[in-house]
N, C-alpha and C positions, 0 to 999 in steps of 0.2 A: 156846625154840628158834625160829629163823625158818623160813620156808617151804622154803628150800634144804635145811635139815637133814632134812626129811621125804622128800625125793625121792632115788631111786637106791638102789643096794645098800649094805648096811651095811659100814662101814670102821671100823677101830680104830687109833688112834694111842696107842702105849704109850710113855710118857715115863719114862726112867730117869736119875736124877741119879747121877753117878759115886759110887763108894764113898769112904769116908774116906781122905783122902790124907795123906802125910807132909809135913813141912816141913824137909827137910835143908838145912843151911847151904850157901850158894853155888850151889844148884840153881835155875835159872830156873823160873818158875811153870809154863810149858808142859811141863817135864821132870819135875815132881814125881811120884813113884810113889805107889802105895797104901801106907797104913800097915798095921800088923798087923790092926787091926780091919777095914779095907777089904778085905784079902785074905780075911777070914772072911765079911764081909757080901755081897760080890759073888756068890759061889756061891749064897748063900741067895736072892738076887734071882733068879738063874737058875732055882732050884727053884720059887720062887713063880710065875714065869711059866709054867713047864711044868705045874705042878699046877693052875693056873687056866686052862689051855688058851689061853694068850696068846702062843704062840710066833709070832714074826714071819715074814712072807714076805721081808722085807728089813730090815736095820738100817742106820741112818745114825749114825756115831760120830765124835765130835770126835777130832782128831789128838793131843790132849794125852795124855801117858803114862798118867795116872790114869784117863782115860776108856777108853783102849784096853785097859788091864789089867782094868777093870771088865767090858768086853765079853768079853774072852777068858775070864775066870773064870766069868762068868754063862753064856756059851754052851757051855762044857764040860759043863754039866749037862743038855744036850739030846742026843738021839741024833745028829742031823745038823743042825748049825747052818746058818742061812740065809746068803745072801750078805750081806756087810757092805761099806759104802762109807765109807771114812775121808774126812772132809770138814773141811778147815781152817777153813771159815767157821763151824763150830759152836763153835769155841773162843772164848769171850768174846762169843758172839752175843747180840744183842737179838732181840725178837720179829720185826721185819721180816726179819732175816737167817735166823732159824729157819724162818719161814713160807716164805721163798724156797726153801730146801732141801727142805722138805716138798712144796711145790707142784711140784717137778721129778720127783717119784716117779712111776714108770710106773703106768698105770691098772690093770694086772692085780694090783698089790699090794693086798691087803685089810687086812693087819695090818702096820703099820710100827712099828719100835722106834727111838726117838731117844735116844741116849746122849750126855749133855752136862753142862752146868754151870748153876749159879745165878749171878745172879738170872734169867737168860734163860728157863730151863725153867719156873720157877715162874710167871713173867709170861706165858709162852705158854699154859700150862694155864688160867690165869685169863682170858686174852683169848679163848680158843676156847670155853670152857665157858659155854653159855647157861644151864645149870642143872646140878644135881648131885644124886645120890642121898644121902639122909641128910645127914650133916655133912661130906661130902667137900670142898665149896668152902671151908668154914670152916677145915678142917684144912690145906688148901693155903695159905690166907691167913695162918694162924698160923705155919706152918713147913713147908718142903719140904726135909727134911734129906738128908744123904748117903744113898745107896742107896734113896731114896724112888722108888716106882713109882706113876704116875698113869695111869689108863686112860680115854681119851676115845673115845666112840662117836659116829659121825655117818653120815648117809646121803647119798651123792653119787656121781656117775658118774666123777669124776676128782679127784685130789688138788688140782689147781689151783683147784678151786671152794671149798675149805675157807677159811672166814673167821671173823671175830669172832662169837661167840655161836652158832655152828653145831653145836657138839658137846654131848654130855651126859657129864659126869664121873661115871663109874659106880663107880670104886673108887680108893682111895689106900691104899697099904700101905708100911710101912717094914720090909723084911726085915732080920733080924739073925742072924748066924751064932753058933753056940755057942762060948763060950770054952773052951779046953782046959786 
């Protein structure tokens, strides 16, 4: 981690890839809903965030149907969901676009949840992580599947300071709901 990562209060960026989506004929990509498995896995992601004390102060969510449904199902697992900002820039976003959205987050937000899509989310995690616990970096490099959650921790006074290599990747988990 570079020197900027060691200064300022602790902040957490929780990255959640949308749950498994369906591929209905004739439905534009932006409008694709969650598949049955996705509707099982999204609440499991919400439970994992609650059980791990990773509830966000704010969520930024892609406007794509599958991302919005993931957010809605995950956040139902919490007592009081935080504010959410639907952001069209997150749909199909690359690292610079994702970072632009993150850097606009108000200073008072300590834990930010980002709900979106691959390959951008996977690339963002790898770009920001200067290091990782155990095998977290290798796991993200190998695969960042649907419903995957990555937790990046860094120290800084404002989100606009967050840059490449500033964060520590502390956890990667892929929650799965139970089949009925």
